[in-house]
C-alpha positions in Angstrom: 99.5 90.0 94.5 97.2 91.5 91.6 98.3 94.6 90.0 95.2 96.6 88.9 96.1 100.0 86.6 93.1 101.5 85.5 95.3 104.1 83.1 95.5 101.3 80.7 93.1 98.9 79.3 93.6 96.1 81.7 93.6 92.5 80.3 92.3 89.8 82.3 92.9 86.3 82.0 89.6 84.7 82.3 90.5 81.1 81.7 88.2 79.4 84.7 91.0 79.4 86.6 90.6 79.8 90.5 91.8 83.5 90.2 91.6 86.1 87.2 95.1 88.3 86.8 94.8 91.6 85.5 98.2 93.1 84.3 98.6 96.6 81.7 99.1 95.7 78.5 102.6 96.3 78.1 103.3 93.5 80.5 101.3 91.3 78.7 102.4 88.0 77.1 106.3 87.7 76.7 107.0 90.5 79.4 104.5 89.1 82.0 105.7 90.2 85.7 107.4 87.0 87.3 104.5 86.7 90.2 101.9 86.6 87.4 103.7 83.8 85.7 104.6 82.1 88.9 100.4 82.1 89.8 99.0 82.1 86.9 101.1 80.5 84.1 98.2 80.7 81.2 99.2 82.7 78.4 96.8 85.2 76.6 96.3 83.2 74.0 94.9 80.0 75.8 92.4 81.9 77.6 89.4 84.4 77.3 90.3 88.1 77.8 88.4 91.1 78.3 89.1 95.0 79.2 88.0 96.1 82.5 86.8 99.8 83.6 86.2 101.6 86.6 82.6 101.3 87.8 82.7 103.8 90.9 81.4 107.5 90.3 84.1 109.4 92.0 87.6 108.6 93.2 85.9 108.3 97.1 83.5 105.9 95.9 86.4 103.9 94.2 88.4 103.8 96.9 85.8 103.0 99.3 84.3 100.1 97.1 87.8 98.5 96.5 88.4 98.4 100.7 85.1 97.2 101.3 85.4 94.3 98.7 89.3 93.0 99.0 90.7 91.0 102.0 93.6 93.3 101.5 94.1 96.5 99.1 97.4 98.6 98.8 97.3 102.0 97.4 100.7 102.8 96.0 103.1 104.2 93.5 105.3 102.2 91.5 108.7 104.1 92.5 108.3 104.8 95.9 110.2 103.1 98.0 108.5 102.4 101.4 106.0 100.9 98.8 107.9 98.5 97.4 108.7 97.6 101.3 105.4 96.9 101.6 104.8 95.1 98.4 107.9 93.2 99.1 106.6 92.4 102.9 103.3 90.7 101.8 105.1 89.0 99.3 107.2 87.4 101.5 104.7 86.5 103.7 102.9 85.1 100.9 99.2 86.9 100.9 97.3 85.9 98.7 94.5 88.3 97.4 96.2 91.4 97.7 95.1 94.1 95.4 97.6 97.1 94.5 96.5 100.2 92.7 99.7 102.1 91.7 98.4 106.0 91.8 101.3 107.0 89.7 99.9 105.2 86.8 96.3 105.8 87.2 94.3 108.9 85.2 93.0 110.1 88.6 95.5 108.9 91.1 95.9 112.2 92.7 92.1 112.3 93.2 92.1 108.8 94.9 95.1 109.6 97.0 93.0 112.9 98.2 90.0 111.1 99.0 92.5 108.2 101.2 93.8 111.2 102.9 90.1 112.3 103.3 89.2 108.8 105.0 92.1 108.2 106.9 93.9 111.1 107.5 97.3 109.6 105.7 98.1 111.8 103.0 101.5 109.5 102.4 101.7 106.0 100.2 101.6 103.1 100.5 97.8 103.0 102.5 97.3 99.8 103.3 94.0 98.2 104.2 93.3 94.9 105.7 89.5 93.6 106.4 88.4 96.9 105.5 90.7 98.3 108.5 93.4 100.8 107.8 96.3 99.5 108.6 98.5 102.4 107.9 101.6 103.4 105.8 104.7 101.4 105.5 106.2 101.8 109.1 102.8 101.1 110.4 103.0 97.5 108.2 106.5 96.7 109.0 105.6 96.9 112.9 102.4 95.2 112.7 104.3 92.3 110.9 106.7 92.4 113.6 104.3 92.1 116.2 102.1 89.6 114.5 99.0 91.5 114.6 99.5 92.0 110.6 99.2 88.2 110.4 96.4 87.9 112.7 94.7 90.5 110.7 95.7 88.6 107.5 94.0 85.3 108.8 91.2 86.9 110.0 90.5 88.7 106.6 91.0 86.1 104.8 88.2 83.1 106.5 85.7 85.7 105.8 
């Protein structure tokens, strides 16, 4: 998974590896999460890095751009048990390319969540999108995984 946090400057490893990973500076180098270290073993000193900024003009445009651009997007909150269950499920399914936005760590996270409520009718997190389609929250995502529908959606989204 790729953790995106806009409340901090994010450090992106861009050393020519197949994927660039972004983490908040407080988790860089010695304190990198295990999933970052496992998928991208390089250190910031061995790679070129740059800060990233938000390009969308409004929270609604940001959310829509993320949904349209990435195969799997999860709008989450870092301490929400339902969000943790959803992220754990996606990790257990070994889904690559998951973009996670921790709304409680974003300066305008409440605005993004309000924009998502307008877009989907769902006010709660997690808010999961696969292939541009709204899956739902944790219960919907877990049910889709149990029925096999989520795996089909993931396969279709990653084939694009």
